[in-house]
Biotite code that builds the C-alpha atoms (Angstrom):
import biotite.structure as struc

atoms = struc.array([
    struc.Atom([32.153, -28.050, -50.431], chain_id="A", res_id=1, res_name="MET", atom_name="CA", element="C"),
    struc.Atom([28.424, -27.932, -50.534], chain_id="A", res_id=2, res_name="LYS", atom_name="CA", element="C"),
    struc.Atom([26.462, -26.106, -53.108], chain_id="A", res_id=3, res_name="ASN", atom_name="CA", element="C"),
    struc.Atom([24.851, -22.763, -52.138], chain_id="A", res_id=4, res_name="ILE", atom_name="CA", element="C"),
    struc.Atom([21.490, -24.322, -52.946], chain_id="A", res_id=5, res_name="LYS", atom_name="CA", element="C"),
    struc.Atom([21.939, -26.727, -50.040], chain_id="A", res_id=6, res_name="ASP", atom_name="CA", element="C"),
    struc.Atom([21.905, -23.775, -47.616], chain_id="A", res_id=7, res_name="TYR", atom_name="CA", element="C"),
    struc.Atom([19.630, -21.282, -49.355], chain_id="A", res_id=8, res_name="ALA", atom_name="CA", element="C"),
    struc.Atom([16.572, -23.500, -49.843], chain_id="A", res_id=9, res_name="VAL", atom_name="CA", element="C"),
    struc.Atom([16.204, -24.596, -46.172], chain_id="A", res_id=10, res_name="PRO", atom_name="CA", element="C"),
    struc.Atom([16.957, -21.049, -44.971], chain_id="A", res_id=11, res_name="THR", atom_name="CA", element="C"),
    struc.Atom([14.381, -19.520, -47.315], chain_id="A", res_id=12, res_name="LEU", atom_name="CA", element="C"),
    struc.Atom([11.821, -22.195, -46.383], chain_id="A", res_id=13, res_name="THR", atom_name="CA", element="C"),
    struc.Atom([12.320, -21.547, -42.661], chain_id="A", res_id=14, res_name="LEU", atom_name="CA", element="C"),
    struc.Atom([12.063, -17.790, -43.252], chain_id="A", res_id=15, res_name="PHE", atom_name="CA", element="C"),
    struc.Atom([8.740, -18.176, -45.106], chain_id="A", res_id=16, res_name="ILE", atom_name="CA", element="C"),
    struc.Atom([7.330, -20.455, -42.385], chain_id="A", res_id=17, res_name="ILE", atom_name="CA", element="C"),
    struc.Atom([8.292, -17.937, -39.685], chain_id="A", res_id=18, res_name="CYS", atom_name="CA", element="C"),
    struc.Atom([6.841, -15.054, -41.700], chain_id="A", res_id=19, res_name="LEU", atom_name="CA", element="C"),
    struc.Atom([3.505, -16.843, -42.176], chain_id="A", res_id=20, res_name="VAL", atom_name="CA", element="C"),
    struc.Atom([3.376, -17.867, -38.489], chain_id="A", res_id=21, res_name="ALA", atom_name="CA", element="C"),
    struc.Atom([4.099, -14.298, -37.360], chain_id="A", res_id=22, res_name="ALA", atom_name="CA", element="C"),
    struc.Atom([1.419, -12.908, -39.685], chain_id="A", res_id=23, res_name="ALA", atom_name="CA", element="C"),
    struc.Atom([-1.155, -15.404, -38.392], chain_id="A", res_id=24, res_name="LEU", atom_name="CA", element="C"),
    struc.Atom([-0.276, -14.610, -34.760], chain_id="A", res_id=25, res_name="LEU", atom_name="CA", element="C"),
    struc.Atom([-0.595, -10.891, -35.476], chain_id="A", res_id=26, res_name="GLY", atom_name="CA", element="C"),
    struc.Atom([-3.961, -11.397, -37.135], chain_id="A", res_id=27, res_name="LEU", atom_name="CA", element="C"),
    struc.Atom([-5.211, -13.538, -34.237], chain_id="A", res_id=28, res_name="THR", atom_name="CA", element="C"),
    struc.Atom([-4.079, -10.910, -31.746], chain_id="A", res_id=29, res_name="ASN", atom_name="CA", element="C"),
    struc.Atom([-5.827, -8.182, -33.733], chain_id="A", res_id=30, res_name="GLY", atom_name="CA", element="C"),
    struc.Atom([-9.084, -10.110, -33.631], chain_id="A", res_id=31, res_name="VAL", atom_name="CA", element="C"),
    struc.Atom([-8.937, -11.180, -29.968], chain_id="A", res_id=32, res_name="THR", atom_name="CA", element="C"),
    struc.Atom([-7.365, -8.102, -28.319], chain_id="A", res_id=33, res_name="ALA", atom_name="CA", element="C"),
    struc.Atom([-10.548, -5.969, -28.273], chain_id="A", res_id=34, res_name="PRO", atom_name="CA", element="C"),
    struc.Atom([-12.566, -8.867, -26.841], chain_id="A", res_id=35, res_name="LYS", atom_name="CA", element="C"),
    struc.Atom([-9.962, -9.519, -24.153], chain_id="A", res_id=36, res_name="ILE", atom_name="CA", element="C"),
    struc.Atom([-9.879, -5.812, -23.253], chain_id="A", res_id=37, res_name="ALA", atom_name="CA", element="C"),
    struc.Atom([-13.684, -5.751, -22.968], chain_id="A", res_id=38, res_name="GLU", atom_name="CA", element="C"),
    struc.Atom([-13.689, -8.811, -20.698], chain_id="A", res_id=39, res_name="ILE", atom_name="CA", element="C"),
    struc.Atom([-10.980, -7.273, -18.489], chain_id="A", res_id=40, res_name="GLU", atom_name="CA", element="C"),
    struc.Atom([-12.956, -4.021, -18.281], chain_id="A", res_id=41, res_name="LYS", atom_name="CA", element="C"),
    struc.Atom([-16.089, -5.933, -17.275], chain_id="A", res_id=42, res_name="GLN", atom_name="CA", element="C"),
    struc.Atom([-14.164, -7.918, -14.634], chain_id="A", res_id=43, res_name="GLN", atom_name="CA", element="C"),
    struc.Atom([-12.735, -4.684, -13.238], chain_id="A", res_id=44, res_name="THR", atom_name="CA", element="C"),
    struc.Atom([-16.224, -3.134, -13.022], chain_id="A", res_id=45, res_name="GLN", atom_name="CA", element="C"),
    struc.Atom([-17.550, -6.249, -11.254], chain_id="A", res_id=46, res_name="GLU", atom_name="CA", element="C"),
    struc.Atom([-14.644, -6.200, -8.780], chain_id="A", res_id=47, res_name="ALA", atom_name="CA", element="C"),
    struc.Atom([-15.227, -2.483, -8.061], chain_id="A", res_id=48, res_name="MET", atom_name="CA", element="C"),
    struc.Atom([-18.905, -3.154, -7.403], chain_id="A", res_id=49, res_name="GLN", atom_name="CA", element="C"),
    struc.Atom([-17.995, -6.112, -5.175], chain_id="A", res_id=50, res_name="GLU", atom_name="CA", element="C"),
    struc.Atom([-15.646, -4.095, -2.930], chain_id="A", res_id=51, res_name="VAL", atom_name="CA", element="C"),
    struc.Atom([-17.956, -1.058, -2.745], chain_id="A", res_id=52, res_name="LEU", atom_name="CA", element="C"),
    struc.Atom([-21.503, -2.406, -3.196], chain_id="A", res_id=53, res_name="PRO", atom_name="CA", element="C"),
    struc.Atom([-23.147, 0.877, -2.103], chain_id="A", res_id=54, res_name="ASP", atom_name="CA", element="C"),
    struc.Atom([-21.672, 2.759, -5.071], chain_id="A", res_id=55, res_name="ALA", atom_name="CA", element="C"),
    struc.Atom([-24.120, 3.736, -7.800], chain_id="A", res_id=56, res_name="ALA", atom_name="CA", element="C"),
    struc.Atom([-21.305, 4.502, -10.244], chain_id="A", res_id=57, res_name="SER", atom_name="CA", element="C"),
    struc.Atom([-17.552, 4.735, -10.582], chain_id="A", res_id=58, res_name="PHE", atom_name="CA", element="C"),
    struc.Atom([-15.441, 7.501, -12.078], chain_id="A", res_id=59, res_name="GLY", atom_name="CA", element="C"),
    struc.Atom([-12.688, 7.182, -14.620], chain_id="A", res_id=60, res_name="GLU", atom_name="CA", element="C"),
    struc.Atom([-9.802, 4.879, -13.678], chain_id="A", res_id=61, res_name="ILE", atom_name="CA", element="C"),
    struc.Atom([-6.738, 6.949, -12.824], chain_id="A", res_id=62, res_name="ILE", atom_name="CA", element="C"),
    struc.Atom([-3.169, 5.643, -12.650], chain_id="A", res_id=63, res_name="GLU", atom_name="CA", element="C"),
    struc.Atom([-1.083, 6.626, -9.611], chain_id="A", res_id=64, res_name="ASP", atom_name="CA", element="C"),
    struc.Atom([2.524, 6.437, -10.819], chain_id="A", res_id=65, res_name="ALA", atom_name="CA", element="C"),
    struc.Atom([3.998, 6.903, -7.325], chain_id="A", res_id=66, res_name="ASP", atom_name="CA", element="C"),
    struc.Atom([2.359, 3.811, -5.820], chain_id="A", res_id=67, res_name="SER", atom_name="CA", element="C"),
    struc.Atom([1.914, 1.789, -9.011], chain_id="A", res_id=68, res_name="GLY", atom_name="CA", element="C"),
    struc.Atom([-1.811, 1.518, -8.309], chain_id="A", res_id=69, res_name="CYS", atom_name="CA", element="C"),
    struc.Atom([-4.866, 2.681, -10.162], chain_id="A", res_id=70, res_name="SER", atom_name="CA", element="C"),
    struc.Atom([-8.129, 3.872, -8.658], chain_id="A", res_id=71, res_name="TYR", atom_name="CA", element="C"),
    struc.Atom([-11.614, 5.048, -9.435], chain_id="A", res_id=72, res_name="ALA", atom_name="CA", element="C"),
    struc.Atom([-13.860, 7.214, -7.305], chain_id="A", res_id=73, res_name="GLU", atom_name="CA", element="C"),
    struc.Atom([-16.982, 5.431, -6.082], chain_id="A", res_id=74, res_name="ALA", atom_name="CA", element="C"),
    struc.Atom([-20.044, 7.695, -6.144], chain_id="A", res_id=75, res_name="LYS", atom_name="CA", element="C"),
    struc.Atom([-23.517, 7.489, -4.685], chain_id="A", res_id=76, res_name="ASP", atom_name="CA", element="C"),
    struc.Atom([-26.699, 8.169, -6.685], chain_id="A", res_id=77, res_name="ALA", atom_name="CA", element="C"),
    struc.Atom([-26.277, 11.928, -6.088], chain_id="A", res_id=78, res_name="SER", atom_name="CA", element="C"),
    struc.Atom([-22.724, 11.899, -7.486], chain_id="A", res_id=79, res_name="GLY", atom_name="CA", element="C"),
    struc.Atom([-21.017, 12.322, -4.119], chain_id="A", res_id=80, res_name="ASN", atom_name="CA", element="C"),
    struc.Atom([-17.720, 10.473, -3.594], chain_id="A", res_id=81, res_name="VAL", atom_name="CA", element="C"),
    struc.Atom([-18.245, 7.692, -1.056], chain_id="A", res_id=82, res_name="ILE", atom_name="CA", element="C"),
    struc.Atom([-14.922, 5.908, -1.494], chain_id="A", res_id=83, res_name="GLY", atom_name="CA", element="C"),
    struc.Atom([-12.297, 4.563, -3.831], chain_id="A", res_id=84, res_name="TYR", atom_name="CA", element="C"),
    struc.Atom([-11.844, 1.274, -5.650], chain_id="A", res_id=85, res_name="ALA", atom_name="CA", element="C"),
    struc.Atom([-8.084, 0.767, -5.767], chain_id="A", res_id=86, res_name="VAL", atom_name="CA", element="C"),
    struc.Atom([-6.279, -1.815, -7.898], chain_id="A", res_id=87, res_name="THR", atom_name="CA", element="C"),
    struc.Atom([-3.011, -2.719, -6.188], chain_id="A", res_id=88, res_name="ALA", atom_name="CA", element="C"),
    struc.Atom([-0.368, -5.401, -6.563], chain_id="A", res_id=89, res_name="ALA", atom_name="CA", element="C"),
    struc.Atom([1.722, -6.990, -3.866], chain_id="A", res_id=90, res_name="GLY", atom_name="CA", element="C"),
    struc.Atom([5.101, -8.642, -4.081], chain_id="A", res_id=91, res_name="LYS", atom_name="CA", element="C"),
    struc.Atom([6.038, -11.607, -1.966], chain_id="A", res_id=92, res_name="GLY", atom_name="CA", element="C"),
    struc.Atom([3.606, -14.227, -3.138], chain_id="A", res_id=93, res_name="GLY", atom_name="CA", element="C"),
    struc.Atom([5.006, -17.721, -3.667], chain_id="A", res_id=94, res_name="TYR", atom_name="CA", element="C"),
    struc.Atom([4.417, -17.567, -7.424], chain_id="A", res_id=95, res_name="ASN", atom_name="CA", element="C"),
    struc.Atom([4.904, -13.834, -7.896], chain_id="A", res_id=96, res_name="GLY", atom_name="CA", element="C"),
    struc.Atom([2.668, -10.817, -7.797], chain_id="A", res_id=97, res_name="GLU", atom_name="CA", element="C"),
    struc.Atom([-0.811, -10.824, -6.235], chain_id="A", res_id=98, res_name="ILE", atom_name="CA", element="C"),
    struc.Atom([-3.269, -8.268, -7.628], chain_id="A", res_id=99, res_name="LYS", atom_name="CA", element="C"),
    struc.Atom([-6.251, -7.054, -5.589], chain_id="A", res_id=100, res_name="LEU", atom_name="CA", element="C"),
    struc.Atom([-9.144, -4.651, -5.861], chain_id="A", res_id=101, res_name="MET", atom_name="CA", element="C"),
    struc.Atom([-9.392, -2.894, -2.500], chain_id="A", res_id=102, res_name="VAL", atom_name="CA", element="C"),
    struc.Atom([-12.480, -0.953, -1.506], chain_id="A", res_id=103, res_name="GLY", atom_name="CA", element="C"),
    struc.Atom([-11.724, 2.074, 0.677], chain_id="A", res_id=104, res_name="LEU", atom_name="CA", element="C"),
    struc.Atom([-14.318, 4.409, 2.113], chain_id="A", res_id=105, res_name="ASP", atom_name="CA", element="C"),
    struc.Atom([-13.742, 8.152, 1.698], chain_id="A", res_id=106, res_name="LYS", atom_name="CA", element="C"),
    struc.Atom([-11.763, 8.177, 4.968], chain_id="A", res_id=107, res_name="SER", atom_name="CA", element="C"),
    struc.Atom([-9.355, 5.560, 3.631], chain_id="A", res_id=108, res_name="GLY", atom_name="CA", element="C"),
    struc.Atom([-10.646, 2.624, 5.703], chain_id="A", res_id=109, res_name="VAL", atom_name="CA", element="C"),
    struc.Atom([-10.522, -0.821, 4.056], chain_id="A", res_id=110, res_name="VAL", atom_name="CA", element="C"),
    struc.Atom([-14.053, -2.077, 3.367], chain_id="A", res_id=111, res_name="GLN", atom_name="CA", element="C"),
    struc.Atom([-13.498, -5.221, 1.303], chain_id="A", res_id=112, res_name="LYS", atom_name="CA", element="C"),
    struc.Atom([-10.974, -7.078, -0.866], chain_id="A", res_id=113, res_name="LEU", atom_name="CA", element="C"),
    struc.Atom([-11.416, -8.846, -4.195], chain_id="A", res_id=114, res_name="SER", atom_name="CA", element="C"),
    struc.Atom([-8.746, -10.908, -5.953], chain_id="A", res_id=115, res_name="PHE", atom_name="CA", element="C"),
    struc.Atom([-7.949, -9.919, -9.542], chain_id="A", res_id=116, res_name="LEU", atom_name="CA", element="C"),
    struc.Atom([-5.008, -12.287, -10.015], chain_id="A", res_id=117, res_name="SER", atom_name="CA", element="C"),
    struc.Atom([-3.346, -14.821, -7.763], chain_id="A", res_id=118, res_name="ILE", atom_name="CA", element="C"),
    struc.Atom([-1.383, -17.930, -8.706], chain_id="A", res_id=119, res_name="ASP", atom_name="CA", element="C"),
    struc.Atom([-0.312, -19.567, -5.487], chain_id="A", res_id=120, res_name="GLU", atom_name="CA", element="C"),
    struc.Atom([0.054, -23.161, -4.360], chain_id="A", res_id=121, res_name="THR", atom_name="CA", element="C"),
    struc.Atom([-3.344, -24.901, -4.441], chain_id="A", res_id=122, res_name="PRO", atom_name="CA", element="C"),
    struc.Atom([-2.913, -26.652, -1.099], chain_id="A", res_id=123, res_name="SER", atom_name="CA", element="C"),
    struc.Atom([-2.507, -23.589, 1.123], chain_id="A", res_id=124, res_name="ILE", atom_name="CA", element="C"),
    struc.Atom([-1.824, -20.309, -0.699], chain_id="A", res_id=125, res_name="GLY", atom_name="CA", element="C"),
    struc.Atom([-4.958, -20.327, -2.870], chain_id="A", res_id=126, res_name="MET", atom_name="CA", element="C"),
    struc.Atom([-7.089, -21.130, 0.176], chain_id="A", res_id=127, res_name="LYS", atom_name="CA", element="C"),
    struc.Atom([-6.360, -17.628, 1.501], chain_id="A", res_id=128, res_name="LEU", atom_name="CA", element="C"),
    struc.Atom([-8.745, -16.257, -1.156], chain_id="A", res_id=129, res_name="LYS", atom_name="CA", element="C"),
    struc.Atom([-11.631, -17.615, 0.912], chain_id="A", res_id=130, res_name="THR", atom_name="CA", element="C"),
    struc.Atom([-10.079, -17.562, 4.390], chain_id="A", res_id=131, res_name="ASN", atom_name="CA", element="C"),
    struc.Atom([-12.483, -15.202, 6.192], chain_id="A", res_id=132, res_name="GLU", atom_name="CA", element="C"),
    struc.Atom([-10.318, -15.126, 9.332], chain_id="A", res_id=133, res_name="GLY", atom_name="CA", element="C"),
    struc.Atom([-7.235, -13.974, 7.473], chain_id="A", res_id=134, res_name="PHE", atom_name="CA", element="C"),
    struc.Atom([-8.971, -11.550, 5.103], chain_id="A", res_id=135, res_name="LEU", atom_name="CA", element="C"),
    struc.Atom([-11.110, -10.142, 7.917], chain_id="A", res_id=136, res_name="GLY", atom_name="CA", element="C"),
    struc.Atom([-7.957, -8.768, 9.557], chain_id="A", res_id=137, res_name="GLN", atom_name="CA", element="C"),
    struc.Atom([-7.722, -6.148, 6.808], chain_id="A", res_id=138, res_name="PHE", atom_name="CA", element="C"),
    struc.Atom([-11.233, -4.765, 7.238], chain_id="A", res_id=139, res_name="LEU", atom_name="CA", element="C"),
    struc.Atom([-11.302, -1.485, 9.130], chain_id="A", res_id=140, res_name="GLY", atom_name="CA", element="C"),
    struc.Atom([-7.577, -0.785, 8.696], chain_id="A", res_id=141, res_name="ILE", atom_name="CA", element="C"),
    struc.Atom([-6.411, 2.620, 7.489], chain_id="A", res_id=142, res_name="SER", atom_name="CA", element="C"),
    struc.Atom([-3.146, 4.526, 7.156], chain_id="A", res_id=143, res_name="GLY", atom_name="CA", element="C"),
    struc.Atom([-0.310, 3.961, 4.735], chain_id="A", res_id=144, res_name="SER", atom_name="CA", element="C"),
    struc.Atom([2.467, 1.480, 5.496], chain_id="A", res_id=145, res_name="ALA", atom_name="CA", element="C"),
    struc.Atom([0.548, 0.232, 8.562], chain_id="A", res_id=146, res_name="ALA", atom_name="CA", element="C"),
    struc.Atom([0.587, -3.446, 7.664], chain_id="A", res_id=147, res_name="LEU", atom_name="CA", element="C"),
    struc.Atom([3.336, -5.896, 8.482], chain_id="A", res_id=148, res_name="LYS", atom_name="CA", element="C"),
    struc.Atom([2.985, -9.663, 8.455], chain_id="A", res_id=149, res_name="VAL", atom_name="CA", element="C"),
    struc.Atom([5.657, -10.251, 11.083], chain_id="A", res_id=150, res_name="LYS", atom_name="CA", element="C"),
    struc.Atom([5.133, -8.431, 14.366], chain_id="A", res_id=151, res_name="GLY", atom_name="CA", element="C"),
    struc.Atom([2.413, -6.147, 13.022], chain_id="A", res_id=152, res_name="GLY", atom_name="CA", element="C"),
    struc.Atom([-1.348, -6.030, 12.820], chain_id="A", res_id=153, res_name="GLN", atom_name="CA", element="C"),
    struc.Atom([-1.775, -8.899, 10.379], chain_id="A", res_id=154, res_name="ILE", atom_name="CA", element="C"),
    struc.Atom([-1.191, -12.508, 11.460], chain_id="A", res_id=155, res_name="ASP", atom_name="CA", element="C"),
    struc.Atom([0.188, -14.600, 8.611], chain_id="A", res_id=156, res_name="ALA", atom_name="CA", element="C"),
    struc.Atom([-1.311, -18.012, 7.920], chain_id="A", res_id=157, res_name="VAL", atom_name="CA", element="C"),
    struc.Atom([1.118, -20.767, 8.893], chain_id="A", res_id=158, res_name="SER", atom_name="CA", element="C"),
    struc.Atom([2.446, -22.484, 5.775], chain_id="A", res_id=159, res_name="GLY", atom_name="CA", element="C"),
    struc.Atom([1.299, -19.595, 3.564], chain_id="A", res_id=160, res_name="ALA", atom_name="CA", element="C"),
    struc.Atom([3.571, -16.838, 4.822], chain_id="A", res_id=161, res_name="THR", atom_name="CA", element="C"),
    struc.Atom([4.647, -15.767, 1.333], chain_id="A", res_id=162, res_name="LYS", atom_name="CA", element="C"),
    struc.Atom([1.052, -15.529, 0.135], chain_id="A", res_id=163, res_name="THR", atom_name="CA", element="C"),
    struc.Atom([0.105, -13.668, 3.333], chain_id="A", res_id=164, res_name="SER", atom_name="CA", element="C"),
    struc.Atom([2.974, -11.261, 2.672], chain_id="A", res_id=165, res_name="THR", atom_name="CA", element="C"),
    struc.Atom([1.894, -10.669, -0.951], chain_id="A", res_id=166, res_name="GLY", atom_name="CA", element="C"),
    struc.Atom([-1.713, -9.942, 0.040], chain_id="A", res_id=167, res_name="ILE", atom_name="CA", element="C"),
    struc.Atom([-0.577, -7.659, 2.855], chain_id="A", res_id=168, res_name="THR", atom_name="CA", element="C"),
    struc.Atom([1.761, -5.813, 0.484], chain_id="A", res_id=169, res_name="ASP", atom_name="CA", element="C"),
    struc.Atom([-1.078, -5.293, -2.020], chain_id="A", res_id=170, res_name="ALA", atom_name="CA", element="C"),
    struc.Atom([-3.372, -3.845, 0.678], chain_id="A", res_id=171, res_name="VAL", atom_name="CA", element="C"),
    struc.Atom([-0.527, -1.697, 1.948], chain_id="A", res_id=172, res_name="ASN", atom_name="CA", element="C"),
    struc.Atom([0.061, -0.365, -1.593], chain_id="A", res_id=173, res_name="ASN", atom_name="CA", element="C"),
    struc.Atom([-3.650, 0.473, -1.858], chain_id="A", res_id=174, res_name="ALA", atom_name="CA", element="C"),
    struc.Atom([-3.396, 2.450, 1.392], chain_id="A", res_id=175, res_name="LEU", atom_name="CA", element="C"),
    struc.Atom([-0.331, 4.286, 0.076], chain_id="A", res_id=176, res_name="ILE", atom_name="CA", element="C"),
    struc.Atom([-2.313, 5.053, -3.091], chain_id="A", res_id=177, res_name="CYS", atom_name="CA", element="C"),
    struc.Atom([-5.096, 6.528, -0.927], chain_id="A", res_id=178, res_name="TYR", atom_name="CA", element="C"),
    struc.Atom([-2.525, 8.759, 0.807], chain_id="A", res_id=179, res_name="SER", atom_name="CA", element="C"),
    struc.Atom([-1.381, 9.945, -2.612], chain_id="A", res_id=180, res_name="ASN", atom_name="CA", element="C"),
    struc.Atom([-4.987, 10.604, -3.659], chain_id="A", res_id=181, res_name="ILE", atom_name="CA", element="C"),
    struc.Atom([-5.442, 12.771, -0.587], chain_id="A", res_id=182, res_name="LYS", atom_name="CA", element="C"),
    struc.Atom([-2.042, 14.452, -1.018], chain_id="A", res_id=183, res_name="GLY", atom_name="CA", element="C"),
    struc.Atom([-0.645, 13.074, 2.214], chain_id="A", res_id=184, res_name="GLU", atom_name="CA", element="C"),
    struc.Atom([2.981, 12.008, 2.604], chain_id="A", res_id=185, res_name="VAL", atom_name="CA", element="C"),
    struc.Atom([3.249, 8.240, 2.795], chain_id="A", res_id=186, res_name="SER", atom_name="CA", element="C"),
    struc.Atom([5.299, 6.532, 5.473], chain_id="A", res_id=187, res_name="ALA", atom_name="CA", element="C"),
    struc.Atom([7.504, 5.078, 2.737], chain_id="A", res_id=188, res_name="ASN", atom_name="CA", element="C"),
    struc.Atom([8.849, 8.340, 1.585], chain_id="A", res_id=189, res_name="GLY", atom_name="CA", element="C"),
])
């Protein structure tokens, strides 16, 4: 039978290594987390300005628990609400969730889209980010739950049906969020 020392020393050594590694990871996270948060905030502001370029300022970002979206009021120089910058995610992408910033005017009409996160196949799926024909189908659409890739208003891109579905779902979620902002009952429930 082996001596207790044969088990205790390697176990204690491994424990100390793990403890030091965890402490260093925690310290690194503490240093980088505020910088990462600031960069994300700046990227969000840039995306809001991109989807609603006429806005002079944006209000506080508000979470909509019902739709899973968040939004900020877009205001003109006089402080009047001219629309909403809505952050929405869509399921159905080839590699998971697709996150968009959707600019809606104050009537709930889609003005422009900006991608916040997308990780699709480089050959076809990622090309939808710059496919004016596909993305242009969303401009001018309003009403919750109005978008369907198959048999609806939006024509999917052949070979990128999953990505088309994810983008459509994200826009649809932004429209549902707008209905919630306005206190309307969405078509989903």
